[in-house]
C-alpha positions in Angstrom: 74.7 127.4 77.8 71.5 125.6 77.1 71.1 123.1 74.3 69.0 125.2 72.3 69.3 128.9 72.2 67.5 131.8 73.5 66.3 133.2 70.7 66.1 136.7 71.0 64.0 139.2 68.6 66.0 140.3 65.5 67.5 143.9 66.0 69.0 144.8 62.7 69.0 143.8 58.9 71.3 140.7 59.6 69.1 138.3 61.4 71.7 135.8 63.0 71.4 132.0 63.7 69.9 133.1 67.7 67.7 135.6 66.6 63.9 135.2 65.1 61.8 137.0 62.8 57.8 137.9 63.7 56.1 135.1 62.0 54.6 137.2 59.2 57.9 137.8 58.0 59.4 134.5 59.1 56.9 132.3 56.8 57.1 133.9 53.6 60.9 133.3 54.2 60.7 129.9 55.3 58.6 129.3 51.8 61.4 130.9 50.1 63.7 128.6 51.2 61.6 125.3 50.4 61.2 127.1 47.2 65.3 127.1 46.9 65.8 123.5 47.3 62.3 122.0 46.2 63.1 121.4 42.3 66.3 119.6 43.1 64.8 117.6 45.8 61.6 116.9 43.4 64.3 116.1 40.5 66.1 113.2 42.5 63.7 110.7 43.4 61.9 111.3 39.9 65.2 110.3 38.4 65.7 107.5 40.6 62.2 106.2 40.4 61.2 106.9 43.6 57.8 108.5 44.8 58.6 112.6 45.3 56.1 112.5 47.2 57.4 110.3 50.0 60.5 112.3 49.5 59.4 115.7 49.8 57.6 113.9 53.6 60.9 113.1 54.7 63.2 115.6 53.7 60.9 117.7 56.2 61.0 115.1 58.8 64.9 114.5 58.0 65.2 118.8 58.8 63.2 118.8 61.9 65.6 116.1 63.2 68.8 117.9 62.0 67.4 120.7 63.5 67.0 118.7 67.3 70.4 116.9 66.9 72.1 120.4 66.1 70.2 122.0 69.0 68.7 124.6 66.4 72.0 125.9 66.1 72.9 125.2 62.4 70.6 126.6 59.8 70.4 123.9 57.4 67.2 122.2 55.1 67.9 118.6 54.3 66.7 117.5 50.7 67.4 114.6 48.3 71.4 114.6 47.8 72.1 113.7 43.8 75.2 111.8 45.3 72.9 108.5 45.6 71.6 108.7 42.1 74.3 107.4 40.3 74.7 104.1 42.5 71.1 103.7 42.9 70.5 103.5 39.7 73.3 101.1 39.1 72.0 98.9 42.0 68.7 98.7 40.9 69.3 98.6 37.5 66.8 101.2 36.7 67.4 102.8 33.4 64.9 105.9 34.0 61.5 106.4 33.3 58.6 105.4 35.8 58.4 103.7 39.3 61.6 102.3 40.0 60.7 98.6 41.1 63.7 97.5 42.7 63.3 100.3 45.7 63.8 98.1 48.2 67.3 96.9 47.6 67.8 100.5 47.5 66.6 101.9 50.7 69.1 99.5 52.5 72.3 100.6 50.9 70.8 104.3 52.1 69.9 103.0 55.6 73.8 101.6 55.8 75.1 104.6 54.3 73.4 106.7 56.8 74.8 104.6 59.6 78.2 105.1 58.2 77.7 108.7 57.9 76.5 109.0 61.8 79.0 107.1 63.2 81.3 109.1 61.7 79.1 111.7 63.1 80.1 110.5 66.7 83.6 110.3 66.2 83.7 113.5 65.2 81.6 114.7 68.1 84.3 112.7 70.2 87.7 113.6 68.9 87.1 116.5 66.7 86.9 116.8 62.8 90.7 117.5 62.0 91.2 113.5 60.9 88.6 114.4 58.1 90.1 117.1 56.2 93.3 115.6 56.6 91.5 112.0 55.2 89.3 114.1 52.7 91.0 117.3 51.7 90.2 119.3 48.3 91.2 117.6 46.0 90.4 113.9 47.3 86.6 115.6 47.8 86.6 117.1 44.5 87.5 114.0 42.8 85.0 112.2 43.9 82.4 114.5 43.4 83.3 115.2 39.6 83.6 111.1 39.4 79.9 110.9 40.1 78.8 113.4 38.0 81.0 112.1 34.8 79.5 108.3 36.4 75.9 110.0 35.3 76.9 111.0 31.9 75.6 107.6 29.9 72.5 108.1 32.3 71.6 111.6 31.3 72.5 110.8 27.3 70.4 107.5 27.5 67.5 109.6 28.6 67.3 112.0 25.4 66.7 109.1 23.5 63.6 109.2 21.5 61.7 111.5 18.6 63.4 115.1 17.2 60.5 116.4 19.3 61.6 114.6 22.6 65.1 115.5 22.0 64.1 119.1 20.9 62.2 119.5 24.3 64.7 118.3 26.2 67.5 120.5 24.5 65.5 123.7 24.8 64.8 122.4 28.7 68.5 122.4 29.0 68.9 125.9 27.7 66.3 127.2 29.4 68.3 126.4 32.8 71.6 127.8 31.6 69.6 131.1 30.5 68.0 131.2 34.2 71.4 130.3 36.0 73.2 133.4 33.4 70.9 135.8 33.0 68.5 135.8 35.6 68.3 137.8 39.1 70.0 136.5 41.9 66.4 135.3 43.1 65.5 133.7 40.2 69.0 131.9 39.8 68.4 129.8 43.1 65.2 128.4 41.6 66.2 128.0 38.5 65.8 124.0 38.4 62.4 125.1 39.4 61.6 127.5 36.7 63.2 125.6 33.8 60.9 122.6 35.1 58.0 124.6 34.8 59.1 126.4 31.1 59.6 123.0 29.8 56.4 122.1 31.2 54.6 124.7 29.3 56.7 123.4 26.3 54.9 120.2 26.5 51.3 121.6 27.2 51.8 123.9 23.9 53.3 121.1 21.6 51.7 117.8 23.4 48.1 118.8 24.6 47.7 121.8 22.3 49.3 120.6 18.8 50.0 116.8 19.3 53.5 116.9 18.1 55.0 115.1 21.3 52.7 113.2 23.9 50.5 115.1 26.4 50.4 115.4 29.8 47.5 113.6 31.2 45.6 114.6 34.2 43.1 112.4 35.0 45.7 110.8 38.2 45.6 114.5 39.5 41.7 114.5 39.5 41.3 111.2 41.2 43.7 111.8 43.9 42.6 112.7 47.1 43.7 115.8 48.7 44.9 114.5 52.1 46.5 110.7 52.6 49.5 109.2 53.8 52.4 108.3 51.1 53.4 105.2 50.0 56.0 103.9 52.4 58.6 101.2 51.4 60.7 99.1 53.4 64.0 98.4 52.9 65.4 94.9 52.0 69.0 94.6 52.4 71.6 92.9 50.3 75.0 93.4 50.3 75.7 93.8 46.8 73.6 97.0 46.7 75.3 97.9 50.3 78.6 97.5 48.6 77.7 99.9 45.7 75.6 102.6 47.9 77.3 102.8 51.4 80.5 104.9 50.1 78.1 107.5 49.6 78.5 108.5 53.0 82.0 109.8 51.9 80.9 112.3 49.5 78.0 113.4 52.3 80.5 114.3 54.8 82.7 116.3 52.3 79.3 117.9 51.2 78.3 118.6 55.2 82.0 119.7 56.1 81.4 122.3 53.5 78.3 123.3 54.3 78.9 124.3 57.9 82.3 126.0 57.1 80.3 128.0 54.3 77.7 128.8 56.9 80.1 130.1 59.5 82.1 132.4 56.7 78.9 133.8 56.2 77.4 134.6 59.4 80.7 135.3 61.1 80.1 132.9 63.7 82.2 129.8 64.4 80.6 126.4 63.7 83.2 124.1 63.3 81.8 122.6 67.0 78.7 122.0 65.3 80.7 119.3 62.3 80.0 116.5 64.3 76.5 116.8 65.4 75.7 117.7 61.6 77.3 114.7 60.4 75.3 112.6 63.3 71.9 114.7 62.8 72.4 114.1 58.6 72.9 110.7 58.8 70.1 109.6 61.6 67.9 111.8 58.7 69.0 109.7 55.6 68.5 106.5 58.0 65.3 107.5 58.8 64.4 108.2 55.1 65.9 105.2 53.8 63.5 103.5 56.4 60.3 104.5 54.6 61.1 104.8 51.2 62.7 108.4 50.8 65.7 109.3 49.3 69.2 109.8 51.3 69.5 113.5 52.3 72.2 116.4 52.2 72.4 119.9 52.8 71.7 122.5 50.5 74.4 124.8 48.7 70.8 126.6 47.3 69.4 127.5 50.9 73.3 129.1 51.8 72.9 131.1 48.7 69.0 132.2 50.1 70.5 132.8 53.6 73.7 135.0 51.8 70.9 136.9 49.5 68.3 137.9 52.6 71.0 137.9 55.5 68.3 135.9 57.2 70.3 133.2 59.2 67.6 132.7 61.7 67.3 128.9 62.5 63.6 128.6 63.1 62.5 129.3 59.7 63.9 126.1 58.4 61.3 124.1 60.9 58.6 125.9 59.4 60.0 125.1 56.0 59.7 121.3 57.3 56.4 121.6 58.6 55.1 123.0 54.9 57.1 120.1 53.3 55.2 117.5 55.6 52.2 118.6 54.9 52.9 118.7 51.0 53.9 115.0 51.4 50.9 114.2 53.0 48.8 115.5 49.9 48.4 112.5 46.9 47.4 115.1 44.9 50.8 116.9 44.7 52.6 113.7 44.6 49.8 113.0 41.4 50.9 116.5 39.9 54.6 115.8 40.4 54.2 112.6 38.5 52.6 114.3 35.5 56.0 116.0 34.5 57.2 115.1 30.8 60.1 112.4 30.5 61.9 115.1 28.0 61.5 117.3 30.7 63.5 115.2 32.8 66.1 114.5 30.5 66.8 118.0 30.0 67.0 118.2 33.5 69.1 115.3 34.4 71.7 116.6 31.5 71.7 119.8 33.3 71.5 119.0 36.8 74.7 115.6 36.3 76.6 118.4 34.7 76.0 120.8 37.3 77.8 118.0 39.5 80.7 117.6 37.9 81.4 121.7 37.7 80.3 122.3 40.8 82.9 119.6 42.3 85.5 121.1 40.1 85.3 123.9 41.9 86.7 122.6 44.9 89.9 122.8 43.4 89.6 126.2 42.2 88.8 127.6 45.7 91.1 125.7 47.5 93.7 126.1 45.0 94.6 122.7 44.5 98.0 122.4 42.8 97.9 120.4 39.9 101.5 120.6 39.3 101.8 118.4 42.3 102.2 114.9 40.8 100.3 113.1 44.0 97.0 115.5 43.3 97.3 114.7 39.6 97.5 111.0 40.1 94.9 110.8 42.8 92.3 112.7 40.2 93.6 111.2 37.7 93.0 107.7 38.5 89.3 108.4 40.4 88.0 110.3 37.3 88.7 107.1 35.2 87.3 105.0 37.8 84.0 106.6 38.1 83.7 107.9 34.7 84.3 104.5 33.1 82.3 102.8 36.0 85.4 100.7 36.7 83.3 97.7 38.8 85.4 95.0 41.3 83.8 91.9 42.5 85.6 90.5 45.6 84.0 87.3 46.9 81.0 88.0 45.4 80.2 91.5 46.3 80.3 94.7 43.6 82.1 97.4 44.0 80.7 100.0 41.3 82.7 102.9 39.7 81.6 105.7 42.5 82.7 102.8 45.1 86.2 102.4 43.4 86.8 105.6 42.5 86.0 106.9 46.2 88.4 104.6 47.6 91.3 105.1 45.0 91.0 108.7 45.8 91.4 107.9 49.7 94.0 105.8 49.6 96.2 107.2 46.8 96.6 110.3 48.2 97.5 109.0 51.4 99.8 106.3 50.3 101.3 108.9 47.7 102.1 110.9 50.8 104.1 109.0 53.0 107.8 109.7 53.5 107.3 112.7 50.9 109.3 115.8 50.6 107.6 118.7 50.1 107.0 119.6 46.1 107.1 123.6 46.2 110.7 124.6 45.5 112.5 126.0 48.3 113.1 129.9 47.5 116.3 131.5 47.2 118.5 133.3 50.0 119.3 136.7 49.8 123.1 137.5 50.6 
């Protein structure tokens, strides 16, 4: 078997990872995948004060790198990871709104997180992934994920502050995203963030530019921006305090990608466990590359799994095509100028929606895996992790500050393992008949 599969023409309604569609059919499919992750990939850098053009550019580059490292055998698109938002805003002291003046130190942390992630991938490639699943069972990964969402709650609430008109548009945007997610078709639910963003944008055009009730949108920067040009890259700066805050996110990325690859195996009917190490390595290298030039850390996207499950098209060749389109968009300053006009109340509403979904979606890990909360081991592990993360418990050791996400992560990992030492199974022994 070669490094890359020999893609054969698709012959049925289901298109497997090692099959290919005609270009005329593959191109719109790649655009659909790009749209599925675009709302989140654009929103994350805007919330953190990063340049969304650079983030979109590196999402394309990272997806191509992931495709090469995995040998074109894992259908995935890499977009901006929300797991970085809380720690980056803490590390840079950024409260939201406009450009983040301390991006460079955040990038150093992103690079180190990517390096840890890539090293974990190499270890998994050498000895398998069983140790990862033992170290990070569903009780632990769910706790860390929910803690990230709770840690972001003050950021989201802070962005709601403003006039009554600002608050009204923000909450209407929340309601729009909720309505699309609940009542929309399967296709529209996949792009709920994007559609809610467009809805909020139109609201500001009507009530701001039209009626003057809120600040209107200034389109002068769009007119002045050229159609093509290189993004504004930024070099990383490595500071230990920022690294100690951001690097633990590597644990969350491992959990995300592990779940992603296992889900792909389930929906395609092909066991992809042998590619878990390659997936970690590819995602880690892509995160390092993004951090080295001003992009956000990247991860695989559940939205893309949803598109694949809906269309039954799993061909890995779809994703390099989507990546090339993203790179071209990243090379358009005019596209970036359009993104920068997204109004503050719309971003505030999307932040409330998305941060809440981070917490609730991660809680679903417990439900799907039937985590037993009558077991004190799970109960204490999750409880302490949530308090540390939601309360942003920070520990300073020898001049290094470990923020709420870091303390929550290490508390969950440590408690779960320590509370399992020489422990008998808490489940009752079934009574014998006779």
